[in-house]
A tleap script that builds the chain and sets N, CA, C and O, in Angstrom:
source leaprc.protein.ff14SB
mol = sequence {
  NMET SER GLU PRO GLU LEU LYS GLU LEU VAL
  ASP SER PHE LEU GLU GLU PHE TRP LYS LEU
  GLU PRO LEU GLU ASP ALA ALA ILE ARG ASP
  PRO PRO SER LYS HIE GLN ARG LYS LEU ARG
  ALA LEU ILE ASP MET VAL ARG ALA PHE GLU
  ALA LYS TYR TYR ARG ASN PHE LYS GLU PRO
  ARG ASP PHE LEU LYS ASN GLU GLY GLY LYS
  CGLU
}
set mol.1.N position { -0.184 -22.182 -5.998 }
set mol.1.CA position { -0.653 -21.437 -4.844 }
set mol.1.C position { -2.165 -21.248 -4.997 }
set mol.1.O position { -2.654 -20.793 -6.031 }
set mol.2.N position { -2.867 -21.601 -3.963 }
set mol.2.CA position { -4.317 -21.473 -3.996 }
set mol.2.C position { -4.729 -20.014 -3.786 }
set mol.2.O position { -3.935 -19.186 -3.341 }
set mol.3.N position { -5.976 -19.723 -4.114 }
set mol.3.CA position { -6.472 -18.353 -3.950 }
set mol.3.C position { -6.417 -17.892 -2.493 }
set mol.3.O position { -5.989 -16.767 -2.234 }
set mol.4.N position { -6.837 -18.726 -1.528 }
set mol.4.CA position { -6.717 -18.285 -0.130 }
set mol.4.C position { -5.269 -18.009 0.285 }
set mol.4.O position { -5.005 -17.069 1.035 }
set mol.5.N position { -4.335 -18.825 -0.200 }
set mol.5.CA position { -2.927 -18.590 0.118 }
set mol.5.C position { -2.433 -17.288 -0.496 }
set mol.5.O position { -1.682 -16.542 0.131 }
set mol.6.N position { -2.859 -17.023 -1.724 }
set mol.6.CA position { -2.469 -15.788 -2.389 }
set mol.6.C position { -3.042 -14.577 -1.657 }
set mol.6.O position { -2.352 -13.577 -1.463 }
set mol.7.N position { -4.295 -14.673 -1.257 }
set mol.7.CA position { -4.911 -13.569 -0.515 }
set mol.7.C position { -4.167 -13.327 0.800 }
set mol.7.O position { -3.938 -12.183 1.190 }
set mol.8.N position { -3.796 -14.407 1.472 }
set mol.8.CA position { -3.055 -14.258 2.735 }
set mol.8.C position { -1.699 -13.606 2.485 }
set mol.8.O position { -1.268 -12.755 3.264 }
set mol.9.N position { -1.028 -13.994 1.412 }
set mol.9.CA position { 0.260 -13.412 1.065 }
set mol.9.C position { 0.127 -11.914 0.767 }
set mol.9.O position { 0.929 -11.109 1.240 }
set mol.10.N position { -0.878 -11.552 -0.010 }
set mol.10.CA position { -1.090 -10.140 -0.347 }
set mol.10.C position { -1.431 -9.345 0.904 }
set mol.10.O position { -0.893 -8.258 1.114 }
set mol.11.N position { -2.312 -9.872 1.730 }
set mol.11.CA position { -2.664 -9.182 2.977 }
set mol.11.C position { -1.433 -8.962 3.848 }
set mol.11.O position { -1.242 -7.887 4.416 }
set mol.12.N position { -0.610 -9.988 3.943 }
set mol.12.CA position { 0.601 -9.889 4.758 }
set mol.12.C position { 1.563 -8.853 4.186 }
set mol.12.O position { 2.129 -8.051 4.929 }
set mol.13.N position { 1.750 -8.869 2.865 }
set mol.13.CA position { 2.629 -7.889 2.231 }
set mol.13.C position { 2.148 -6.467 2.492 }
set mol.13.O position { 2.933 -5.607 2.893 }
set mol.14.N position { 0.858 -6.219 2.263 }
set mol.14.CA position { 0.328 -4.871 2.444 }
set mol.14.C position { 0.459 -4.414 3.895 }
set mol.14.O position { 0.808 -3.264 4.163 }
set mol.15.N position { 0.181 -5.315 4.820 }
set mol.15.CA position { 0.298 -4.962 6.236 }
set mol.15.C position { 1.740 -4.570 6.578 }
set mol.15.O position { 1.972 -3.552 7.230 }
set mol.16.N position { 2.697 -5.376 6.138 }
set mol.16.CA position { 4.102 -5.084 6.434 }
set mol.16.C position { 4.582 -3.819 5.720 }
set mol.16.O position { 5.353 -3.042 6.283 }
set mol.17.N position { 4.133 -3.615 4.499 }
set mol.17.CA position { 4.530 -2.413 3.750 }
set mol.17.C position { 4.083 -1.156 4.470 }
set mol.17.O position { 4.868 -0.222 4.633 }
set mol.18.N position { 2.823 -1.118 4.906 }
set mol.18.CA position { 2.317 0.097 5.551 }
set mol.18.C position { 2.864 0.272 6.965 }
set mol.18.O position { 2.840 1.381 7.499 }
set mol.19.N position { 3.356 -0.803 7.579 }
set mol.19.CA position { 4.019 -0.672 8.882 }
set mol.19.C position { 5.296 0.152 8.759 }
set mol.19.O position { 5.739 0.757 9.735 }
set mol.20.N position { 5.889 0.177 7.567 }
set mol.20.CA position { 7.090 0.982 7.342 }
set mol.20.C position { 6.790 2.477 7.398 }
set mol.20.O position { 7.706 3.288 7.535 }
set mol.21.N position { 5.516 2.847 7.292 }
set mol.21.CA position { 5.070 4.238 7.312 }
set mol.21.C position { 5.888 5.116 6.361 }
set mol.21.O position { 6.480 6.111 6.780 }
set mol.22.N position { 5.916 4.743 5.091 }
set mol.22.CA position { 6.760 5.478 4.144 }
set mol.22.C position { 6.345 6.930 3.946 }
set mol.22.O position { 7.172 7.762 3.573 }
set mol.23.N position { 5.103 7.237 4.184 }
set mol.23.CA position { 4.649 8.612 3.951 }
set mol.23.C position { 4.854 9.516 5.159 }
set mol.23.O position { 4.500 10.694 5.120 }
set mol.24.N position { 5.418 8.977 6.224 }
set mol.24.CA position { 5.735 9.809 7.391 }
set mol.24.C position { 6.942 10.701 7.109 }
set mol.24.O position { 7.125 11.723 7.771 }
set mol.25.N position { 7.755 10.325 6.144 }
set mol.25.CA position { 8.946 11.085 5.776 }
set mol.25.C position { 8.549 12.198 4.806 }
set mol.25.O position { 8.081 11.915 3.703 }
set mol.26.N position { 8.727 13.436 5.199 }
set mol.26.CA position { 8.334 14.573 4.355 }
set mol.26.C position { 9.049 14.549 3.013 }
set mol.26.O position { 8.488 14.989 2.011 }
set mol.27.N position { 10.276 14.043 2.975 }
set mol.27.CA position { 11.028 14.001 1.721 }
set mol.27.C position { 10.379 13.064 0.708 }
set mol.27.O position { 10.498 13.278 -0.498 }
set mol.28.N position { 9.703 12.041 1.181 }
set mol.28.CA position { 9.027 11.119 0.264 }
set mol.28.C position { 7.679 11.697 -0.165 }
set mol.28.O position { 7.256 11.504 -1.305 }
set mol.29.N position { 7.006 12.400 0.736 }
set mol.29.CA position { 5.717 13.004 0.373 }
set mol.29.C position { 5.891 14.067 -0.701 }
set mol.29.O position { 5.027 14.222 -1.565 }
set mol.30.N position { 6.993 14.797 -0.656 }
set mol.30.CA position { 7.256 15.869 -1.613 }
set mol.30.C position { 8.676 15.685 -2.141 }
set mol.30.O position { 9.586 16.413 -1.744 }
set mol.31.N position { 8.868 14.715 -3.033 }
set mol.31.CA position { 10.230 14.310 -3.412 }
set mol.31.C position { 10.946 15.241 -4.381 }
set mol.31.O position { 10.460 15.483 -5.486 }
set mol.32.N position { 12.103 15.767 -3.971 }
set mol.32.CA position { 12.896 16.589 -4.883 }
set mol.32.C position { 13.943 15.785 -5.657 }
set mol.32.O position { 14.306 16.171 -6.768 }
set mol.33.N position { 14.439 14.669 -5.091 }
set mol.33.CA position { 15.525 13.937 -5.750 }
set mol.33.C position { 15.001 12.763 -6.570 }
set mol.33.O position { 13.860 12.331 -6.406 }
set mol.34.N position { 15.837 12.268 -7.435 }
set mol.34.CA position { 15.492 11.139 -8.294 }
set mol.34.C position { 15.106 9.912 -7.454 }
set mol.34.O position { 14.105 9.256 -7.742 }
set mol.35.N position { 15.887 9.606 -6.432 }
set mol.35.CA position { 15.609 8.431 -5.620 }
set mol.35.C position { 14.313 8.588 -4.835 }
set mol.35.O position { 13.548 7.635 -4.684 }
set mol.36.N position { 14.079 9.775 -4.346 }
set mol.36.CA position { 12.840 10.010 -3.613 }
set mol.36.C position { 11.638 9.921 -4.544 }
set mol.36.O position { 10.580 9.438 -4.142 }
set mol.37.N position { 11.789 10.378 -5.776 }
set mol.37.CA position { 10.698 10.250 -6.753 }
set mol.37.C position { 10.417 8.786 -7.055 }
set mol.37.O position { 9.263 8.393 -7.227 }
set mol.38.N position { 11.472 7.979 -7.120 }
set mol.38.CA position { 11.283 6.544 -7.372 }
set mol.38.C position { 10.580 5.877 -6.192 }
set mol.38.O position { 9.712 5.027 -6.390 }
set mol.39.N position { 10.950 6.255 -4.962 }
set mol.39.CA position { 10.261 5.720 -3.793 }
set mol.39.C position { 8.788 6.109 -3.808 }
set mol.39.O position { 7.916 5.294 -3.505 }
set mol.40.N position { 8.522 7.349 -4.159 }
set mol.40.CA position { 7.131 7.809 -4.213 }
set mol.40.C position { 6.359 7.049 -5.291 }
set mol.40.O position { 5.194 6.706 -5.091 }
set mol.41.N position { 6.997 6.784 -6.428 }
set mol.41.CA position { 6.350 6.012 -7.488 }
set mol.41.C position { 6.028 4.598 -6.995 }
set mol.41.O position { 4.964 4.060 -7.300 }
set mol.42.N position { 6.949 4.001 -6.235 }
set mol.42.CA position { 6.713 2.669 -5.682 }
set mol.42.C position { 5.522 2.695 -4.723 }
set mol.42.O position { 4.665 1.813 -4.771 }
set mol.43.N position { 5.472 3.692 -3.867 }
set mol.43.CA position { 4.358 3.817 -2.926 }
set mol.43.C position { 3.044 3.970 -3.700 }
set mol.43.O position { 2.040 3.354 -3.342 }
set mol.44.N position { 3.046 4.777 -4.742 }
set mol.44.CA position { 1.841 4.958 -5.546 }
set mol.44.C position { 1.425 3.657 -6.231 }
set mol.44.O position { 0.234 3.373 -6.351 }
set mol.45.N position { 2.414 2.859 -6.684 }
set mol.45.CA position { 2.095 1.575 -7.303 }
set mol.45.C position { 1.459 0.630 -6.283 }
set mol.45.O position { 0.495 -0.067 -6.598 }
set mol.46.N position { 1.996 0.607 -5.061 }
set mol.46.CA position { 1.427 -0.253 -4.023 }
set mol.46.C position { 0.011 0.204 -3.697 }
set mol.46.O position { -0.876 -0.629 -3.509 }
set mol.47.N position { -0.212 1.496 -3.626 }
set mol.47.CA position { -1.571 2.009 -3.364 }
set mol.47.C position { -2.549 1.580 -4.453 }
set mol.47.O position { -3.667 1.158 -4.157 }
set mol.48.N position { -2.128 1.687 -5.713 }
set mol.48.CA position { -2.999 1.290 -6.825 }
set mol.48.C position { -3.284 -0.210 -6.766 }
set mol.48.O position { -4.420 -0.639 -6.968 }
set mol.49.N position { -2.251 -1.001 -6.491 }
set mol.49.CA position { -2.426 -2.445 -6.356 }
set mol.49.C position { -3.381 -2.761 -5.215 }
set mol.49.O position { -4.287 -3.582 -5.357 }
set mol.50.N position { -3.166 -2.099 -4.081 }
set mol.50.CA position { -3.992 -2.333 -2.910 }
set mol.50.C position { -5.456 -1.989 -3.190 }
set mol.50.O position { -6.360 -2.731 -2.807 }
set mol.51.N position { -5.677 -0.871 -3.853 }
set mol.51.CA position { -7.048 -0.461 -4.164 }
set mol.51.C position { -7.729 -1.488 -5.066 }
set mol.51.O position { -8.884 -1.849 -4.842 }
set mol.52.N position { -7.013 -1.952 -6.079 }
set mol.52.CA position { -7.605 -2.951 -6.987 }
set mol.52.C position { -7.837 -4.263 -6.250 }
set mol.52.O position { -8.874 -4.901 -6.431 }
set mol.53.N position { -6.896 -4.662 -5.437 }
set mol.53.CA position { -7.039 -5.892 -4.652 }
set mol.53.C position { -8.256 -5.815 -3.738 }
set mol.53.O position { -9.075 -6.733 -3.707 }
set mol.54.N position { -8.369 -4.732 -3.004 }
set mol.54.CA position { -9.508 -4.586 -2.100 }
set mol.54.C position { -10.823 -4.506 -2.855 }
set mol.54.O position { -11.831 -5.050 -2.405 }
set mol.55.N position { -10.821 -3.839 -3.987 }
set mol.55.CA position { -12.047 -3.717 -4.775 }
set mol.55.C position { -12.507 -5.093 -5.260 }
set mol.55.O position { -13.707 -5.361 -5.314 }
set mol.56.N position { -11.560 -5.962 -5.612 }
set mol.56.CA position { -11.926 -7.255 -6.187 }
set mol.56.C position { -12.057 -8.388 -5.179 }
set mol.56.O position { -12.803 -9.338 -5.415 }
set mol.57.N position { -11.345 -8.303 -4.057 }
set mol.57.CA position { -11.296 -9.457 -3.166 }
set mol.57.C position { -11.681 -9.204 -1.723 }
set mol.57.O position { -11.755 -10.152 -0.942 }
set mol.58.N position { -11.927 -7.980 -1.345 }
set mol.58.CA position { -12.218 -7.689 0.049 }
set mol.58.C position { -13.519 -6.905 0.162 }
set mol.58.O position { -14.074 -6.414 -0.821 }
set mol.59.N position { -13.971 -6.813 1.386 }
set mol.59.CA position { -15.139 -5.998 1.669 }
set mol.59.C position { -14.741 -4.526 1.670 }
set mol.59.O position { -13.638 -4.203 2.112 }
set mol.60.N position { -15.598 -3.619 1.192 }
set mol.60.CA position { -15.250 -2.189 1.176 }
set mol.60.C position { -14.860 -1.647 2.548 }
set mol.60.O position { -13.992 -0.779 2.636 }
set mol.61.N position { -15.468 -2.128 3.596 }
set mol.61.CA position { -15.144 -1.626 4.941 }
set mol.61.C position { -13.705 -1.956 5.330 }
set mol.61.O position { -13.101 -1.226 6.116 }
set mol.62.N position { -13.134 -3.062 4.785 }
set mol.62.CA position { -11.737 -3.401 5.074 }
set mol.62.C position { -10.810 -2.338 4.510 }
set mol.62.O position { -9.849 -1.940 5.168 }
set mol.63.N position { -11.090 -1.874 3.298 }
set mol.63.CA position { -10.258 -0.846 2.668 }
set mol.63.C position { -10.352 0.463 3.431 }
set mol.63.O position { -9.336 1.113 3.678 }
set mol.64.N position { -11.554 0.854 3.803 }
set mol.64.CA position { -11.730 2.110 4.525 }
set mol.64.C position { -11.056 2.055 5.888 }
set mol.64.O position { -10.524 3.060 6.358 }
set mol.65.N position { -11.074 0.893 6.522 }
set mol.65.CA position { -10.409 0.728 7.819 }
set mol.65.C position { -8.912 0.998 7.670 }
set mol.65.O position { -8.312 1.650 8.525 }
set mol.66.N position { -8.309 0.504 6.595 }
set mol.66.CA position { -6.866 0.681 6.383 }
set mol.66.C position { -6.518 2.089 5.929 }
set mol.66.O position { -5.386 2.527 6.137 }
set mol.67.N position { -7.427 2.800 5.329 }
set mol.67.CA position { -7.151 4.150 4.837 }
set mol.67.C position { -6.893 5.115 5.979 }
set mol.67.O position { -6.218 6.125 5.778 }
set mol.68.N position { -7.401 4.842 7.158 }
set mol.68.CA position { -7.240 5.769 8.272 }
set mol.68.C position { -5.796 6.002 8.668 }
set mol.68.O position { -5.476 7.071 9.188 }
set mol.69.N position { -4.913 5.042 8.441 }
set mol.69.CA position { -3.534 5.180 8.858 }
set mol.69.C position { -2.629 5.761 7.809 }
set mol.69.O position { -1.419 5.849 8.019 }
set mol.70.N position { -3.184 6.164 6.676 }
set mol.70.CA position { -2.352 6.665 5.581 }
set mol.70.C position { -2.528 8.150 5.432 }
set mol.70.O position { -3.363 8.776 6.085 }
set mol.71.N position { -1.714 8.698 4.550 }
set mol.71.CA position { -1.685 10.148 4.278 }
set mol.71.C position { -3.057 10.718 4.074 }
set mol.71.O position { -3.198 11.918 3.837 }
savepdb mol mol.pdb
quit
């Protein structure tokens, strides 16, 4: 897989992930149960991945543009 293909795949994944609006659910934002804590951990992992990806491969304005739709 070439770098442009990988970037397109990552961009597509992140776009689809955030379309799910996982943080709109109050139970996930403040998780009391084991499963909700695991979902929150997954969301945090995607955020960390996204931040590193944008820092290394995208323009800073692209990251800030996407931050507007999140928590």
